[in-house]
N, C-alpha and C positions, 0 to 999 in steps of 0.2 A: 504493500500500500504506500509506503514511504521508504526511502533509501536510508534506513538507520544503520545499515552495514558500514557505510562510510564513516559515520560517527564512532562506531565501535572500532573501526580500523585506526582512525586518528588517535583515539584514546590508547589503544593497545600499542600503537607505534611509539607513542610518547613514553610508555613504560619501557618498551624495548630499548629505546634510545638511552634512557637513563641507566639501563642495565648493561649497555655497551655492545649491542648487536643489532643487525639489520633485520627488520620484519617487513616482508613484502606484501603487496595486495594479494598475490597468489597464496601466500601463507595464510592470509586472513580467510580464505575460502574454507579452511579446515575448522575455523571457529564459528562459522555461521550455524545458527540453530543449536549451539552447544551452551551449556550453563556457564556462568561466570568462572567458577572455580575450575571446571574442566578446561575452559579456554585458557586460563592461566597456566594450567599444567602443560598444555600443548605449547604455549608460548615459551615457557621455561625450558621445555625439552628442545625446542628449536634453537634456543640460545645456549644449550648445554649448561644450564645453571641449576644448582641444587640449593634450596633454602628450606628453613624449617616452617612449620605450620603457622607460627605467629607472623613470620615475615610474609607468608602467602596471604594471610588474612589482611595484612596491612596493604599489600600491593593491590589485592582485589578491591579493597575499599577505595584506594587512590584512583584506580582505573574507573570505578563506578562514579566517583565524584567528578572526574573529568568528563565522562560520558553525559552525566546529568547536566553539567554546565553547558554542553553543546545542545542537547535536545530541549532545554528550557527555552531556547530561541526558536524552536520550530513553529511553523504557521501552516494553515491549510494550503498555502501555495505549494507546499512540498509533497502533497498527495500526487502520486504518479498518474499519468494520463489513463483515462478509462476506468479507474477504480470506482469512483462514485456512481457513474452510469451503470456499471456492471452490477454493483451491489444493489442498486435500486431495481434493476431488471430482475435480479433473483427474487427479491421480495415481491415484486408484482406477479411473479409466477409461483408464489406461495412456497418458496424454498427457504428453509431455515439456514441461518449463517452463524457459525461460531468462529471465534479467533482462538488459535492455540499457539502460545508463545512461551519460550523458556524465560523470557525477560520479566523481571519484577517491576519494570517500568512501563509495561504495556498499557495499562489503564491511563497512566500519566500522559503517554504519547497520544492515545486516542482522544483524550480530553483536549490536548493542545491543538490537535488538527481537526477537531470537531467531528470525529467519526464514531464516537462511542455508541450513539443511538442506532447505528446501522447494524449492530450485532445482537443476536438473540441470546448469546452466551459468550463470555470471555473467560478463558482458562489461561492463566499466566503463571509466572514463577512463584507466586505466593500460594498457589493452590496445588502444585505438584511437587513430588519429591525426587522423581527420576527424570533425568534429562534425555532428550532425543539422542540416539535412535530408539530409546525405550518409547513405546506408544502411549504411555500414560496420559500425556497432555491431550492427545486426540481422542482417546477412549473416554476421558472425562468430558470432553466437549460433546461427543456423541450422546453420552449419558444425560447431560444437561438438556440437550435438545430432544431427548426421547427418541433417538434414531438408532437403528442397528448399525454397527460399524460397516457392514457389507454394503449399506446404502449411503455411505458417506464418500464424498469426493474432496480430497485435500489439494490445495494449491500451495506449493512450497518453492522457496528459492535457495534452499540449503540441502546438501546431500544427507545430512543427519536427519532432516525432516522428512525427506523422501523415504529413507529407511524406516523411520518411525511409522509413517503411514502404512507402508508395506507390512511391518510387524504387527500393526493393528488390524490388518485385513481390509484396508481401504484402498480405493482407487486414488491415483495421484497424478497431478499435472505439475511439471516443473516450470519454474519461471526464471528465465535467464538464458545462459549458454548451455547447449547440450553437452559439451565436453565436461562441464562441471556438475552435471545432474544425471546420474546414471539410474536406470531402472524405473524411470517414470513412464506412465502410459504415453504421454505426449509432453513436449516441451514448447513453451511459447515465450517470446521475448518480453512480453508485458501484457497489460490488459487493454491496450488501445483498441485492438480489433476483436477482443473476446466478447462473445454474446451467447445467449441461451440456445440459439439455433446451432451454433458450433458444438456446444455440449451435447445436444441431442443427436447430432450426426455422429459423434464419437461413442456415445454410451447407450443410445436407444436403438 
């Protein structure tokens, strides 16, 4: 819906710079859809750095503070092309919509960009204990909607999220570049040309 990945990247890159190693945008692909602490573990592994749990907690908090300082400035102008139109089209066709995110800042972002009312359920990092690729976040979303997982379709921009959807027995459409998104039913570049007729042609 919005490109929060770039804000995550900027914040993690700042941490990497302070630790003395390079963190690329390609490296950041591994962190998409992954919890904060697991992302930190990946980052430290990339840098070949070993620290204790107290230092990890401090770094994770520092990264989150950086990230929050960036997203505090977000506005509805950052909503990606086609998102609002597509969400409205789904509702007009009586389809329920849930947001499933590992982020504990998901509701804050939805409120900042004015999209909170577009979702029938929001499952974020405050409601789940297991990060993607565990399917918990999507299974809880299905449960709150009262829908069987087999009847759910997930849109995901992260490999961990695609794997989570598969692990939950759900169909999944990747958003982004195909080389970064394996095992999705289909991959689209964004929502600009996405519509209900396209979904029907693929799944009905």
